[in-house]
KEKE-3310 file (N, C-alpha, C; in steps of 0.2 Angstrom, whole numbers, plus 5000, padded with zeros to 4 digits):
npx = (5004:5003:5009:5006:5009:4999:4983:4976:4960:4953:4957:4956:4956:4958:4963:4974:4982:4984:4990:5002:5008:5009:5017:5029:5032:5038:5030:5025:5014:4999:4989:4973:4960:4945:4941:4946:4952:4963:4959:4947:4937:4945:4950:4939:4935:4932:4929:4939:4951:4953:4948:4958:4959:4954:4959:4953:4948:4940:4933:4920:4915:4910:4898:4891:4884:4891:4898:4910:4919:4928:4938:4951:4958:4958:4965:4978:4983:4983:4976:4987:4997:4995:4995:5009:5014:5009:5016:5029:5029:5030:5018:5008:4995:4980:4969:4952:4939:4933:4943:4945:4956:4963:4971:4982:4984:4979:4969:4975:4988:4987:4984:4995:5005:5000:5002:5016:5020:5015:5024:5036:5035:5035:5024:5013:5002:4987:4976:4964:4956:4946:4939:4933:4930:4933:4942:4944:4959:4963:4975:4976:4976:4971:4963:4961:4951:4955:4953:4965:4971:4973:4977:4986:4986:4991:4984:4969:4963:4949:4944:4935:4926:4911:4893:4890:4890:4890:4894:4907:4912:4908:4903:4895:4903:4911:4902:4895:4904:4907:4895:4894:4904:4898:4896:4888:4878:4875:4862:4864:4864:4861:4872:4877:4870:4859:4842:4826:4809:4791:4783:4772:4771:4783:4782:4779:4792:4801:4804:4814:4826:4844:4846:4855:4859:4865:4861:4854:4852:4844:4841:4835:4836:4839:4855:4858:4858:4859:4866:4869:4878:4878:4879:4864:4856:4844:4835:4828:4821:4822:4832:4849:4867:4880:4874:4863:4868:4876:4866:4859:4865:4860:4847:4838:4826:4813:4802:4807:4807:4815:4822:4824:4832:4831:4836:4848:4856:4850:4835:4821:4807:4808:4815:4806:4795:4801:4805:4793:4789:4796:4798:4792:4790:4785:4779:4784:4796:4803:4804:4812:4824:4830:4831:4835:4829:4820:4817:4810:4799:4792:4790:4782:4770:4767:4764:4752:4752:4751:4762:4763:4758:4759:4771:4768:4754:4752:4748:4753:4753:4754:4766:4775:4772:4776:4790:4794:4791:4801:4812:4810:4807:4799:4800:4797:4807:4804:4812:4829:4843:4849:4861:4868:4871:4875:4889:4895:4893:4882:4881:4886:4898:4896:4903:4903:4908:4921:4938:4943:4956:4963:4956:4953:4943:4932:4926:4933:4948:4962:4956:4951:4943:4942:4940:4927:4918:4916:4905:4906:4904:4909:4908:4904:4918:4932:4933:4929:4940:4950:4946:4948:4962:4966:4960:4966:4980:4980:4976:4987:4998:4994:4994:5008:5013:5007:5013:5026:5025:5021)
npy = (4994:5011:5026:5042:5059:5068:5067:5074:5077:5080:5088:5102:5120:5124:5111:5108:5119:5118:5106:5108:5118:5112:5102:5108:5113:5102:5091:5074:5071:5066:5068:5066:5063:5060:5063:5062:5072:5086:5100:5105:5115:5126:5127:5131:5143:5160:5162:5154:5161:5162:5170:5174:5180:5194:5210:5217:5209:5205:5202:5207:5203:5191:5178:5169:5159:5162:5176:5181:5171:5169:5179:5178:5169:5175:5187:5182:5176:5185:5193:5200:5192:5180:5186:5189:5176:5172:5181:5177:5165:5170:5173:5182:5195:5204:5217:5217:5222:5231:5226:5213:5200:5193:5180:5184:5175:5160:5150:5138:5141:5144:5132:5124:5131:5128:5114:5114:5119:5109:5099:5104:5103:5089:5082:5067:5062:5054:5050:5047:5043:5036:5038:5027:5025:5033:5031:5034:5030:5019:5023:5036:5047:5042:5030:5026:5020:5017:5017:5014:5007:5004:5017:5026:5040:5054:5066:5072:5081:5089:5094:5095:5103:5111:5108:5113:5112:5098:5090:5090:5083:5087:5084:5077:5071:5076:5083:5072:5065:5074:5074:5061:5061:5069:5083:5098:5103:5117:5120:5117:5128:5133:5146:5162:5161:5161:5167:5161:5162:5161:5154:5160:5172:5178:5180:5193:5198:5189:5191:5200:5194:5193:5206:5218:5228:5241:5240:5243:5232:5224:5213:5203:5204:5213:5209:5201:5206:5211:5223:5228:5236:5233:5224:5218:5204:5200:5184:5170:5163:5170:5180:5185:5188:5199:5206:5199:5186:5190:5194:5183:5175:5181:5178:5170:5164:5157:5165:5178:5195:5203:5219:5230:5243:5250:5261:5267:5278:5290:5301:5296:5299:5312:5318:5315:5323:5335:5336:5336:5349:5355:5347:5340:5328:5311:5300:5287:5289:5298:5291:5280:5286:5286:5273:5256:5253:5242:5238:5249:5250:5238:5241:5252:5246:5237:5245:5250:5262:5273:5273:5282:5294:5311:5319:5331:5329:5320:5314:5321:5313:5300:5300:5301:5290:5280:5283:5281:5267:5261:5263:5255:5240:5227:5210:5192:5178:5162:5151:5145:5142:5131:5118:5115:5127:5135:5145:5143:5135:5140:5138:5123:5114:5117:5132:5133:5121:5121:5127:5143:5148:5137:5128:5116:5102:5104:5093:5081:5078:5082:5081:5091:5105:5113:5127:5127:5118:5122:5132:5146:5158:5167:5183:5186:5187:5183:5181:5169:5161:5167:5164:5150:5149:5156:5149:5136:5139:5143:5130:5122:5128:5125:5111:5109:5114:5106:5094:5097:5099:5086)
npz = (5000:4996:5003:5008:5013:5011:5003:4989:4983:4968:4954:4950:4950:4963:4969:4961:4964:4978:4979:4973:4980:4993:4990:4987:4999:5005:5007:5004:4991:4984:4970:4965:4952:4945:4932:4914:4908:4912:4922:4916:4919:4921:4908:4900:4905:4906:4892:4886:4890:4903:4916:4928:4941:4951:4953:4963:4973:4988:5004:5003:4991:4991:4995:5008:5021:5033:5032:5036:5035:5024:5025:5032:5024:5011:5015:5017:5006:4992:4978:4972:4975:4968:4955:4955:4954:4941:4933:4936:4929:4916:4909:4899:4902:4903:4909:4909:4913:4926:4936:4932:4927:4913:4903:4890:4880:4881:4892:4894:4897:4911:4916:4912:4920:4933:4933:4931:4944:4952:4948:4952:4965:4966:4965:4964:4952:4949:4936:4924:4940:4952:4968:4979:4993:5009:5024:5041:5050:5064:5071:5067:5053:5037:5026:5009:4997:4980:4962:4958:4967:4985:4997:5009:5020:5029:5029:5021:5007:5001:4986:4976:4969:4963:4957:4945:4926:4922:4911:4910:4920:4933:4950:4965:4974:4984:4993:4997:5004:5014:5021:5025:5035:5045:5043:5041:5027:5017:5007:4990:4976:4959:4954:4947:4935:4920:4920:4920:4913:4915:4900:4894:4901:4897:4883:4877:4877:4871:4858:4859:4860:4861:4862:4870:4884:4896:4913:4929:4942:4955:4970:4983:5001:5017:5024:5014:5000:4984:4972:4956:4943:4927:4911:4903:4895:4884:4881:4873:4882:4894:4904:4903:4903:4911:4922:4926:4929:4940:4949:4951:4961:4972:4973:4983:4985:4976:4974:4975:4969:4955:4953:4941:4933:4918:4912:4919:4918:4916:4920:4915:4916:4919:4908:4897:4900:4900:4886:4880:4880:4870:4859:4843:4840:4837:4851:4851:4843:4851:4863:4859:4857:4868:4873:4867:4851:4848:4861:4866:4858:4861:4875:4875:4869:4879:4889:4884:4876:4862:4850:4839:4843:4844:4854:4861:4863:4872:4889:4904:4915:4909:4903:4914:4921:4911:4910:4924:4925:4917:4925:4936:4934:4939:4941:4942:4942:4935:4936:4933:4922:4927:4932:4921:4914:4924:4932:4944:4960:4973:4990:4999:5008:5025:5033:5046:5051:5048:5049:5048:5046:5042:5034:5039:5044:5058:5064:5060:5062:5051:5039:5026:5017:5002:4990:4978:4984:4996:5006:5000:4989:4975:4967:4949:4938:4941:4954:4960:4956:4963:4976:4976:4974:4986:4997:4995:4997:5010:5016:5011:5018:5031:5031:5029:5042:5050:5047:5051:5065:5069)
capx = (5000:5007:5008:5008:5008:4992:4980:4971:4955:4950:4963:4954:4960:4960:4966:4981:4986:4985:4995:5009:5010:5010:5023:5035:5034:5041:5026:5024:5007:4996:4983:4968:4954:4941:4940:4951:4956:4965:4957:4943:4934:4949:4951:4933:4933:4934:4930:4945:4957:4954:4948:4961:4958:4951:4963:4950:4944:4940:4927:4913:4913:4908:4892:4891:4880:4896:4901:4917:4924:4933:4942:4957:4962:4959:4970:4985:4985:4979:4976:4993:5002:4994:4998:5016:5016:5008:5022:5035:5029:5030:5011:5005:4988:4977:4963:4947:4934:4932:4948:4946:4962:4963:4977:4982:4984:4975:4968:4980:4994:4986:4984:5002:5008:4999:5006:5023:5020:5015:5030:5041:5034:5036:5017:5011:4995:4983:4971:4958:4956:4941:4940:4927:4929:4938:4940:4949:4962:4963:4981:4977:4976:4965:4964:4957:4950:4955:4953:4973:4973:4972:4982:4986:4988:4990:4979:4965:4960:4943:4944:4931:4922:4903:4889:4889:4893:4891:4897:4915:4914:4906:4901:4893:4907:4914:4897:4893:4909:4906:4889:4896:4908:4894:4896:4882:4878:4871:4858:4867:4859:4865:4874:4880:4866:4854:4836:4820:4802:4785:4783:4766:4772:4789:4780:4780:4799:4805:4807:4820:4832:4850:4847:4859:4860:4867:4855:4855:4848:4845:4837:4837:4834:4844:4862:4859:4855:4864:4864:4874:4877:4881:4875:4858:4855:4837:4836:4822:4818:4822:4837:4856:4872:4883:4870:4858:4872:4878:4861:4856:4867:4857:4840:4838:4820:4810:4797:4810:4807:4820:4821:4828:4832:4833:4840:4851:4861:4845:4829:4817:4801:4809:4817:4800:4791:4805:4804:4786:4788:4800:4798:4786:4791:4780:4781:4789:4803:4806:4806:4817:4830:4833:4831:4836:4822:4816:4814:4806:4792:4789:4788:4776:4765:4766:4760:4746:4752:4751:4769:4762:4755:4763:4773:4764:4747:4753:4746:4759:4753:4756:4773:4778:4771:4780:4797:4795:4791:4807:4817:4808:4804:4799:4798:4799:4809:4801:4818:4835:4845:4851:4868:4871:4873:4878:4896:4897:4888:4881:4881:4891:4900:4895:4909:4903:4912:4928:4943:4944:4963:4967:4951:4952:4937:4932:4924:4937:4955:4966:4951:4951:4939:4944:4937:4920:4914:4914:4900:4909:4903:4911:4904:4907:4924:4938:4933:4929:4946:4954:4944:4952:4970:4967:4959:4971:4986:4979:4977:4994:5002:4992:4997:5015:5014:5005:5018:5032:5024:5020)
capy = (5000:5017:5030:5049:5064:5071:5066:5079:5074:5085:5092:5108:5125:5123:5105:5108:5124:5116:5100:5111:5122:5108:5098:5113:5114:5096:5085:5069:5073:5062:5072:5062:5066:5055:5065:5060:5078:5090:5107:5107:5121:5131:5128:5134:5149:5167:5162:5151:5165:5161:5176:5170:5183:5201:5214:5220:5204:5205:5198:5210:5201:5184:5176:5163:5159:5166:5181:5183:5165:5170:5185:5176:5166:5181:5192:5179:5175:5190:5193:5202:5186:5176:5189:5188:5169:5172:5185:5173:5160:5173:5173:5189:5196:5211:5219:5218:5226:5231:5223:5206:5199:5187:5178:5187:5170:5155:5147:5133:5144:5143:5124:5122:5134:5124:5108:5115:5120:5102:5096:5107:5100:5082:5079:5062:5063:5049:5053:5046:5038:5037:5036:5023:5026:5036:5029:5036:5024:5020:5026:5043:5047:5039:5025:5027:5014:5020:5013:5012:5003:5007:5022:5028:5047:5058:5071:5071:5087:5088:5100:5092:5108:5111:5104:5116:5109:5090:5087:5090:5079:5089:5078:5079:5067:5080:5084:5066:5063:5079:5072:5055:5063:5073:5090:5101:5106:5122:5118:5119:5131:5136:5153:5165:5157:5164:5166:5159:5165:5157:5156:5165:5179:5181:5180:5199:5200:5184:5193:5204:5189:5195:5213:5219:5235:5242:5241:5242:5226:5222:5208:5201:5208:5213:5208:5197:5210:5213:5228:5228:5240:5229:5223:5213:5201:5196:5178:5167:5160:5175:5185:5183:5194:5199:5209:5194:5181:5192:5195:5176:5173:5184:5176:5164:5161:5157:5171:5185:5199:5207:5226:5232:5250:5249:5267:5270:5284:5296:5301:5296:5302:5320:5319:5315:5329:5341:5335:5338:5356:5358:5342:5339:5321:5306:5297:5282:5291:5301:5286:5276:5290:5285:5266:5253:5254:5236:5238:5255:5248:5233:5244:5256:5241:5234:5251:5252:5269:5274:5276:5287:5300:5317:5320:5336:5327:5315:5317:5321:5307:5294:5301:5300:5282:5277:5284:5277:5260:5259:5263:5250:5235:5222:5204:5186:5172:5155:5147:5147:5137:5125:5117:5115:5134:5139:5145:5141:5133:5143:5133:5118:5112:5123:5135:5132:5115:5122:5132:5149:5148:5131:5124:5109:5101:5104:5087:5076:5081:5079:5082:5098:5106:5120:5129:5128:5113:5125:5137:5152:5160:5174:5187:5185:5192:5181:5181:5162:5158:5169:5160:5144:5150:5158:5143:5131:5142:5142:5123:5120:5130:5121:5104:5109:5116:5100:5089:5099:5098:5079)
capz = (5000:4995:5009:5007:5018:5009:4996:4987:4979:4964:4951:4947:4951:4970:4970:4958:4967:4984:4979:4971:4986:4998:4988:4987:5006:5007:5008:4999:4989:4979:4968:4961:4949:4941:4925:4910:4906:4918:4923:4911:4920:4920:4901:4897:4909:4902:4885:4884:4892:4910:4921:4934:4947:4951:4957:4969:4977:4995:5008:5001:4984:4992:4998:5012:5027:5037:5028:5038:5034:5019:5026:5033:5018:5006:5017:5018:4999:4989:4970:4970:4976:4962:4949:4955:4951:4934:4930:4936:4924:4910:4906:4898:4904:4903:4913:4904:4915:4934:4939:4929:4923:4908:4899:4883:4875:4882:4898:4894:4901:4918:4917:4912:4926:4939:4932:4933:4951:4955:4946:4956:4972:4966:4966:4961:4950:4946:4933:4929:4946:4956:4975:4982:5000:5013:5031:5046:5053:5071:5073:5064:5046:5033:5021:5003:4991:4974:4957:4957:4973:4992:4999:5016:5020:5036:5028:5015:5005:4996:4981:4970:4966:4964:4953:4938:4920:4923:4905:4911:4926:4940:4954:4972:4978:4990:4997:5000:5009:5020:5025:5028:5041:5049:5041:5038:5020:5015:5001:4984:4971:4954:4954:4941:4930:4917:4923:4915:4915:4912:4893:4892:4903:4893:4876:4874:4877:4868:4851:4860:4861:4858:4863:4877:4887:4903:4918:4937:4944:4963:4972:4990:5007:5022:5022:5008:4995:4979:4967:4951:4936:4922:4905:4903:4889:4883:4878:4871:4888:4899:4905:4905:4904:4918:4927:4928:4932:4946:4954:4952:4967:4978:4973:4988:4985:4969:4973:4976:4963:4953:4952:4935:4930:4911:4910:4925:4917:4915:4923:4909:4917:4919:4901:4893:4902:4897:4879:4878:4879:4864:4854:4840:4837:4840:4857:4849:4841:4857:4868:4856:4857:4875:4874:4861:4847:4849:4868:4866:4855:4866:4881:4873:4868:4885:4893:4880:4873:4855:4848:4834:4845:4845:4861:4865:4865:4878:4895:4908:4919:4905:4902:4921:4922:4907:4912:4930:4924:4915:4931:4941:4931:4944:4938:4946:4937:4937:4937:4930:4917:4930:4933:4914:4912:4930:4932:4950:4965:4979:4996:5000:5015:5030:5036:5053:5053:5046:5052:5043:5046:5039:5030:5042:5047:5065:5066:5058:5061:5046:5033:5024:5011:4999:4984:4977:4988:5003:5006:4999:4982:4973:4961:4942:4937:4943:4962:4962:4955:4969:4982:4975:4976:4993:5002:4994:5000:5018:5017:5010:5024:5037:5030:5031:5049:5054:5046:5055:5072:5070)
cpx = (5004:5005:5010:5006:5001:4990:4975:4966:4952:4956:4960:4958:4963:4965:4973:4985:4989:4991:5002:5012:5013:5017:5029:5037:5037:5037:5026:5016:5005:4990:4979:4962:4951:4940:4947:4956:4957:4962:4953:4939:4938:4950:4945:4932:4935:4934:4936:4952:4957:4954:4951:4961:4955:4956:4960:4946:4945:4933:4920:4911:4911:4902:4893:4887:4885:4900:4908:4922:4930:4939:4949:4961:4963:4965:4977:4987:4981:4980:4983:4998:5001:4996:5006:5018:5015:5014:5028:5035:5029:5023:5009:4998:4986:4971:4958:4941:4933:4937:4949:4952:4961:4970:4976:4981:4978:4975:4973:4986:4993:4987:4991:5006:5007:5002:5013:5024:5020:5021:5036:5041:5034:5029:5016:5004:4993:4977:4970:4959:4950:4942:4933:4925:4935:4937:4946:4952:4963:4969:4981:4978:4970:4968:4959:4957:4950:4955:4961:4975:4972:4978:4981:4989:4986:4984:4975:4962:4955:4943:4940:4926:4915:4900:4888:4893:4895:4894:4904:4917:4912:4902:4899:4897:4909:4908:4895:4898:4909:4900:4891:4900:4904:4894:4890:4883:4873:4868:4862:4862:4864:4866:4877:4877:4861:4847:4831:4814:4797:4784:4778:4768:4778:4787:4781:4788:4803:4808:4813:4827:4838:4851:4850:4859:4862:4861:4858:4850:4849:4840:4840:4835:4839:4851:4863:4856:4860:4862:4870:4873:4881:4876:4870:4857:4848:4839:4829:4818:4818:4828:4844:4860:4874:4879:4865:4862:4874:4872:4858:4859:4864:4849:4840:4831:4817:4805:4800:4810:4814:4818:4826:4827:4835:4836:4843:4855:4856:4839:4824:4811:4802:4811:4811:4796:4794:4804:4798:4785:4791:4799:4791:4786:4786:4783:4786:4796:4807:4809:4812:4824:4834:4834:4832:4829:4817:4813:4809:4799:4789:4787:4782:4770:4762:4762:4754:4746:4754:4758:4769:4760:4760:4765:4769:4757:4747:4751:4753:4759:4755:4763:4777:4777:4775:4787:4798:4795:4797:4813:4815:4804:4804:4796:4801:4801:4805:4806:4824:4837:4849:4859:4872:4874:4876:4886:4899:4891:4888:4879:4886:4892:4900:4902:4909:4907:4919:4932:4944:4952:4966:4963:4950:4946:4937:4929:4928:4944:4959:4962:4950:4946:4941:4940:4930:4916:4912:4909:4903:4908:4905:4907:4907:4913:4930:4938:4933:4936:4951:4952:4948:4959:4970:4966:4964:4978:4986:4979:4984:4999:5000:4994:5004:5017:5012:5010:5025:5031:5022:5026)
cpy = (5006:5022:5037:5054:5067:5069:5071:5076:5079:5089:5098:5114:5125:5117:5106:5113:5122:5110:5103:5114:5117:5104:5102:5114:5107:5090:5080:5069:5069:5067:5067:5066:5061:5057:5063:5066:5083:5097:5109:5113:5127:5133:5132:5141:5155:5166:5159:5155:5165:5168:5174:5173:5190:5205:5217:5215:5205:5202:5201:5207:5193:5183:5169:5164:5163:5170:5182:5177:5166:5175:5183:5174:5171:5186:5189:5177:5179:5189:5195:5196:5181:5179:5188:5181:5169:5175:5181:5167:5163:5173:5180:5189:5203:5211:5221:5223:5225:5226:5215:5205:5192:5186:5182:5181:5165:5152:5141:5135:5143:5136:5122:5125:5130:5117:5109:5116:5113:5098:5098:5105:5092:5078:5073:5063:5057:5051:5049:5041:5040:5035:5033:5025:5030:5034:5032:5030:5025:5023:5033:5042:5044:5034:5026:5021:5018:5015:5011:5009:5007:5012:5024:5036:5050:5063:5070:5078:5086:5094:5098:5097:5107:5107:5107:5112:5102:5087:5086:5087:5082:5084:5080:5074:5070:5081:5078:5064:5068:5076:5066:5056:5068:5080:5092:5104:5111:5121:5121:5122:5133:5143:5155:5161:5162:5162:5165:5162:5161:5159:5161:5172:5182:5182:5187:5201:5195:5186:5198:5200:5192:5202:5214:5227:5236:5244:5241:5237:5225:5217:5206:5205:5208:5213:5205:5200:5212:5218:5229:5233:5237:5228:5217:5211:5198:5190:5176:5165:5165:5180:5182:5189:5195:5202:5203:5188:5184:5192:5188:5173:5175:5182:5169:5161:5162:5163:5178:5189:5202:5214:5228:5239:5249:5255:5270:5276:5291:5295:5301:5299:5310:5322:5320:5321:5335:5341:5337:5345:5359:5353:5341:5332:5316:5303:5292:5284:5294:5296:5282:5279:5289:5277:5262:5252:5248:5236:5243:5253:5243:5236:5248:5251:5238:5239:5253:5259:5268:5277:5281:5293:5305:5318:5325:5334:5322:5318:5316:5315:5301:5294:5299:5292:5278:5277:5280:5270:5257:5259:5258:5244:5229:5215:5198:5181:5166:5150:5149:5141:5131:5124:5117:5122:5138:5139:5142:5138:5138:5137:5128:5116:5118:5125:5134:5126:5115:5127:5137:5150:5143:5127:5117:5108:5101:5097:5081:5079:5077:5079:5089:5099:5113:5121:5129:5124:5116:5131:5144:5153:5167:5177:5184:5190:5190:5180:5173:5159:5160:5165:5153:5144:5152:5152:5138:5133:5141:5135:5121:5122:5127:5114:5104:5110:5109:5094:5091:5098:5091:5075)
cpz = (5000:5001:5007:5013:5017:5003:4995:4982:4975:4961:4947:4950:4959:4972:4967:4962:4974:4984:4977:4977:4992:4997:4989:4995:5009:5009:5003:4997:4984:4977:4963:4958:4945:4934:4921:4908:4912:4917:4918:4912:4920:4912:4898:4900:4905:4895:4882:4886:4899:4914:4928:4941:4946:4956:4964:4974:4984:4998:5005:4995:4985:4996:5002:5018:5033:5033:5029:5037:5030:5020:5027:5027:5013:5008:5017:5011:4995:4981:4968:4971:4970:4956:4949:4952:4944:4930:4930:4931:4917:4906:4905:4899:4903:4907:4908:4906:4923:4937:4937:4925:4919:4905:4892:4878:4877:4889:4899:4898:4908:4920:4917:4918:4932:4939:4934:4940:4954:4954:4950:4963:4972:4967:4962:4959:4947:4943:4926:4934:4950:4963:4978:4989:5003:5020:5035:5049:5060:5074:5071:5057:5043:5028:5015:4999:4985:4968:4955:4963:4980:4993:5006:5016:5027:5035:5021:5013:5000:4992:4975:4967:4967:4958:4946:4932:4921:4917:4906:4917:4933:4944:4961:4977:4985:4995:5001:5005:5015:5024:5028:5035:5046:5048:5039:5031:5019:5008:4995:4979:4965:4955:4948:4935:4927:4920:4918:4918:4912:4905:4891:4895:4900:4886:4873:4873:4873:4861:4852:4861:4857:4859:4870:4878:4894:4907:4925:4939:4952:4964:4979:4995:5013:5020:5016:5002:4990:4974:4962:4945:4931:4916:4906:4896:4889:4879:4876:4877:4894:4899:4906:4905:4911:4923:4930:4931:4939:4951:4955:4958:4973:4978:4977:4988:4978:4968:4974:4969:4961:4952:4947:4933:4923:4908:4916:4924:4917:4920:4917:4910:4916:4912:4897:4894:4899:4890:4876:4877:4873:4858:4850:4837:4840:4846:4856:4847:4847:4862:4865:4856:4863:4877:4867:4857:4848:4856:4869:4864:4859:4872:4880:4872:4874:4890:4890:4878:4866:4853:4843:4836:4846:4852:4864:4867:4870:4885:4900:4913:4916:4904:4909:4922:4918:4909:4919:4929:4921:4920:4936:4938:4936:4940:4942:4941:4940:4938:4934:4925:4920:4930:4926:4912:4918:4929:4938:4954:4971:4984:4996:5007:5020:5033:5043:5056:5050:5049:5046:5042:5042:5034:5033:5045:5055:5068:5065:5057:5055:5039:5032:5018:5009:4993:4984:4981:4994:5001:5006:4991:4980:4968:4954:4941:4940:4951:4964:4961:4961:4975:4982:4977:4983:4998:5001:4997:5007:5020:5017:5016:5030:5037:5032:5038:5053:5053:5050:5062:5074:5073)
residu = (MET:GLN:ARG:PHE:ASP:ALA:VAL:VAL:VAL:GLY:ALA:GLY:ALA:ALA:GLY:LEU:PHE:CYS:ALA:GLY:GLN:ALA:GLY:GLN:ARG:GLY:LEU:LYS:VAL:LEU:LEU:ILE:ASP:HIS:ALA:ALA:LYS:LEU:GLY:GLU:LYS:ILE:ARG:ILE:SER:GLY:GLY:GLY:ARG:CYS:ASN:PHE:THR:ASN:ARG:GLU:ALA:GLY:PRO:ALA:ASN:PHE:LEU:SER:GLU:ASN:ALA:ALA:PHE:CYS:ARG:SER:ALA:LEU:ALA:ARG:TYR:THR:PRO:GLN:ASP:PHE:ILE:LYS:LEU:VAL:GLN:ARG:HIS:GLY:ILE:ALA:PHE:HIS:GLU:LYS:HIS:LYS:GLY:GLN:LEU:PHE:CYS:ASP:ASP:SER:SER:GLU:GLN:ILE:ILE:ARG:MET:LEU:GLN:ASP:GLU:CYS:GLN:ALA:GLY:GLY:VAL:THR:ARG:TRP:GLN:PRO:CYS:SER:VAL:ALA:ASP:VAL:ARG:PRO:ARG:ALA:GLY:GLY:GLY:PHE:GLU:LEU:ASP:THR:SER:HIS:GLY:PRO:VAL:GLN:ALA:ARG:HIS:VAL:VAL:VAL:ALA:THR:GLY:GLY:LEU:PRO:VAL:PRO:LYS:ILE:GLY:ALA:SER:ASP:TRP:GLY:LEU:ARG:LEU:ALA:GLU:LYS:PHE:GLY:HIS:ALA:ILE:VAL:THR:PRO:ARG:PRO:ALA:LEU:VAL:PRO:LEU:THR:PHE:ASP:ALA:ASP:ALA:TRP:ALA:PRO:PHE:ALA:ALA:LEU:ALA:GLY:LEU:SER:LEU:PRO:VAL:GLU:VAL:SER:CYS:GLY:SER:GLY:LYS:VAL:ARG:GLY:ARG:PHE:LEU:GLU:ASP:LEU:LEU:PHE:THR:HIS:ARG:GLY:LEU:SER:GLY:PRO:ALA:ILE:LEU:GLN:ILE:SER:SER:TYR:ARG:THR:ALA:ASP:ASP:GLN:PRO:LEU:HIS:ILE:ASP:LEU:ALA:PRO:GLU:ILE:ARG:LEU:ASP:GLU:GLU:LEU:LEU:ALA:ALA:LYS:ALA:THR:SER:ARG:ARG:GLN:LEU:GLY:ASN:GLU:PHE:ALA:ALA:ARG:LEU:PRO:GLN:ARG:LEU:ALA:ALA:THR:TRP:LEU:ALA:ARG:ALA:GLY:LEU:ASP:ALA:ALA:ARG:PRO:LEU:PRO:GLU:CYS:ARG:ASP:ALA:ASP:LEU:GLN:ARG:LEU:GLY:ARG:SER:VAL:HIS:ASP:TRP:GLN:LEU:THR:ALA:SER:GLY:ASP:GLU:GLY:TRP:ARG:LYS:ALA:GLU:VAL:MET:ARG:GLY:GLY:VAL:SER:THR:ARG:ASP:LEU:SER:SER:GLN:THR:MET:GLU:SER:ARG:ARG:VAL:PRO:GLY:LEU:TYR:PHE:ILE:GLY:GLU:VAL:VAL:ASP:VAL:THR:GLY:TRP:LEU:GLY:GLY:TYR:ASN:PHE:GLN:TRP:ALA:TRP:SER:SER:ALA:ALA:ALA:CYS:ALA:GLN:ALA:LEU:ALA:GLN:ALA:SER:THR:SER:ALA)
# end
């Protein structure tokens, strides 16, 4: 039977980084993944260029039942730390939008970098390899039944990610293992996901599919309330785009309404009233000067107003009502596009059962959970990768300290 200081299960972003960091600290590490291809979620991220971090990442950009849990790991391994690693490997990158950093070339560069880090740490990798069982040993440590044979390890790190994109190997293995050992699970939900609406209710807007515009969107209540100024995209089934992906993480109940301002840069009710005093244009033309034409036509029809009516003939009350409706479009999604289209998972292993300093289980010494499998969910824009790096670094440091003190 082969023996290791640590077995890391899951060779995604968090698992690869943790294994490499632990190996370079002198530990004998085995990295296992059931998928045939390495780092598929990294490969497809950011349109194939991997939005590998966000310069501004901090606790305020993450959701969890314990909002403070991520603070320690993020403070000890920052975006600047990962940027230095990327630069050391000679990977060119650029800032696209609001602190989001992408490779100039390809996400393959990040995968190769993580492989090189593992190689530098002498990490053994078994892939594809499945783990049928994990058992604590009477004398301490664990025994794992794998498709490559039994293994013993002092520490086990679960880095199996979340449930999104099942076609590339997403699995609930980590959640099932956590439950087996008595950990609480915060109910998993798709996050950073397009929203869908009842077909009949959406019928007036289905023809707008492909239309995009900047909006302000908000949802939620109390401390769990999000507000974002981003682009919205109409689809045949509902709404997508960065604004909707962001706000989907704050939609904690199916009956929570969205509040959308379709013209956040102006006060449309005031502008229409002011234009009435000077303009001889038709209402439809004046309205379409301030919104995309297709949206303006749909909105007027929905409001029951005649687009051909000259603006001076329109009632002030109708113009005010029309303008205000644009600034507070309230609608309730019937669902979302599910795990197939979700970018991340909200929920996971409860942070109440983990140490924020080390990622170690409070219930089972020597068992660690890192990355997306933990109930920490970042915004769109590189934040979830940063959580992977930060939680992995905290875990690797803890593994090295535990080995030194043993």
